[in-house]
C-alpha positions as CSV (number, residue, x, y, z in Angstrom):
1,M,121.0,82.2,-1.5
2,Q,123.4,80.4,0.9
3,P,123.1,80.5,4.6
4,P,125.7,82.6,6.5
5,R,129.0,80.9,7.2
6,S,128.6,81.3,11.0
7,S,125.4,79.2,10.8
8,N,127.2,76.4,9.0
9,R,130.0,76.5,11.5
10,A,127.5,76.4,14.4
11,V,125.8,73.3,12.9
12,R,129.2,71.6,12.4
13,I,130.3,72.4,16.0
14,G,126.9,71.2,17.3
15,L,127.2,67.9,15.3
16,T,130.8,67.4,16.5
17,L,129.8,67.9,20.1
18,L,126.9,65.5,19.7
19,M,129.2,62.9,18.2
20,V,131.7,63.3,21.1
21,W,128.9,63.0,23.6
22,L,127.6,59.8,22.0
23,L,131.0,58.3,21.9
24,C,131.6,59.1,25.5
25,A,128.2,57.7,26.5
26,N,128.9,54.5,24.6
27,A,132.4,54.1,26.2
28,R,130.8,54.5,29.6
29,A,128.1,51.9,28.9
30,E,130.8,49.4,27.7
31,S,132.9,50.0,30.8
32,I,130.1,48.9,33.2
33,V,131.0,45.6,34.8
34,N,128.2,43.2,35.5
35,L,128.6,41.8,39.0
36,S,126.8,38.6,40.1
37,K,126.4,36.4,43.2
38,G,125.9,33.2,41.2
39,Q,124.9,31.7,37.9
40,T,124.1,28.6,36.0
41,V,126.2,28.5,32.8
42,Y,125.9,26.3,29.7
43,V,129.1,25.5,27.8
44,A,129.2,23.7,24.5
45,I,131.6,20.8,24.2
46,Y,132.4,18.9,21.0
47,S,133.7,15.4,21.3
48,H,134.0,15.4,17.6
49,I,133.2,17.5,14.6
50,Y,132.4,16.4,11.0
51,S,134.5,16.9,7.9
52,G,134.4,15.9,4.3
53,D,131.5,15.0,2.0
54,R,130.8,11.9,4.0
55,D,130.5,13.6,7.4
56,Y,133.6,11.8,8.7
57,P,134.0,12.4,12.4
58,F,137.2,14.2,13.5
59,D,137.8,13.3,17.2
60,L,138.7,16.0,19.7
61,S,139.9,16.3,23.2
62,A,138.1,19.1,25.2
63,T,139.1,21.1,28.2
64,L,136.5,23.0,30.3
65,S,138.2,26.0,31.9
66,I,136.6,28.0,34.8
67,R,138.5,31.2,35.6
68,N,137.6,33.4,38.6
69,T,138.1,36.9,37.1
70,D,137.4,38.8,40.3
71,L,140.5,40.5,41.8
72,N,139.3,40.3,45.4
73,Y,136.8,37.6,46.2
74,P,136.6,33.8,45.8
75,I,133.7,32.0,44.1
76,T,132.3,28.6,44.9
77,I,131.8,26.0,42.1
78,L,128.7,24.1,43.1
79,S,128.5,21.6,40.2
80,V,130.1,20.7,37.0
81,D,127.9,18.2,35.1
82,Y,128.5,16.7,31.6
83,Y,125.7,15.9,29.2
84,D,125.6,14.2,25.8
85,S,124.1,15.5,22.5
86,N,120.6,14.2,23.6
87,G,120.7,15.9,27.0
88,K,121.5,12.7,28.8
89,F,123.5,13.1,32.0
90,L,126.9,11.5,31.6
91,K,129.2,12.5,34.5
92,K,129.3,14.6,37.7
93,Y,132.8,16.1,37.9
94,I,132.7,17.3,41.5
95,D,131.2,15.7,44.6
96,S,131.3,18.7,46.8
97,P,131.6,22.5,46.3
98,I,135.1,23.8,45.4
99,Q,136.3,27.3,46.4
100,L,138.1,29.1,43.6
101,D,140.2,31.9,44.9
102,A,140.5,35.3,43.3
103,I,142.1,35.1,39.9
104,A,142.4,31.3,40.2
105,S,141.3,28.7,37.6
106,I,140.4,25.1,37.4
107,R,140.0,22.7,34.4
108,Y,138.3,19.5,33.5
109,V,139.4,17.4,30.5
110,I,137.4,15.1,28.2
111,R,139.9,12.8,26.5
112,E,139.8,12.4,22.7
113,S,139.0,8.7,23.1
114,D,135.8,9.6,25.1
115,K,133.2,9.9,22.3
116,R,130.1,9.5,24.6
117,G,129.2,13.2,24.4
118,G,129.0,13.6,20.7
119,S,129.1,16.7,18.6
120,G,126.4,18.4,20.8
121,A,127.7,17.6,24.3
122,N,127.7,20.3,27.0
123,F,128.6,21.1,30.5
124,I,126.3,22.8,33.0
125,V,128.3,24.7,35.6
126,R,126.8,26.3,38.7
127,W,128.7,28.7,40.8
128,K,128.0,31.2,43.6
129,S,129.7,33.9,45.7
130,D,128.9,35.5,49.1
131,A,129.7,39.0,47.6
132,P,128.8,40.4,44.1
133,V,131.8,39.5,41.9
134,N,133.0,39.8,38.3
135,Q,131.5,37.0,36.4
136,P,133.9,34.1,35.9
137,L,135.2,33.2,32.4
138,I,133.8,29.7,31.6
139,E,134.8,28.3,28.3
140,S,135.8,25.2,26.5
141,V,138.9,24.5,24.3
142,M,138.7,21.7,21.8
143,I,141.8,20.4,20.0
144,G,142.4,17.4,17.7
145,T,145.2,16.3,15.4
146,K,145.3,13.6,12.7
147,M,148.3,12.9,10.6
148,Q,149.5,16.4,9.7
149,Q,146.2,18.1,10.2
150,G,145.2,19.9,13.4
151,I,142.2,21.9,14.5
152,S,141.5,23.9,17.7
153,F,138.7,26.2,18.7
154,T,136.9,27.6,21.8
155,S,133.4,27.9,22.9
156,R,132.4,30.5,25.5
157,G,129.8,29.7,28.2
158,Q,126.3,31.1,28.1
159,V,124.5,32.2,31.2
160,I,121.2,30.4,31.4
161,Q,120.1,31.4,34.9
162,E,121.1,34.2,37.2
163,E,121.0,33.1,40.9
164,G,119.0,35.2,43.4
165,P,120.4,38.0,45.4
């Protein structure tokens, strides 16, 4: 014996409403913007990568890009420090804090000829803001060309410490 059609229809309507509710709840969760008053961010940098069977190094230039994504408030860049593959400090890129206005960006370049960092180099970037702001976009762009071959890729920063309130 089959259940009445009205009962099947009610189940289908119920499942459809549940699916719509779940999709709306997921969309709301994705639209939440995480605000912050400061962070320490790790950004991978590659002075070179390896290619071929003999692990031949392919030298790269790298650009660290820090972009204030907040529409209204500045952020202050406290430090931009460069480390090699072994975690050894190589260079301090700023001597005093730098204000980065709303929607502004700044960049730091590692030349292709600077091989000190190695394939596991990184930047540690510290920033703060007086008001809760959209988190800045901090990433690196690596590019290299050799003869007729070129390579480019990016690496997005990873928050390793959230600053206090």
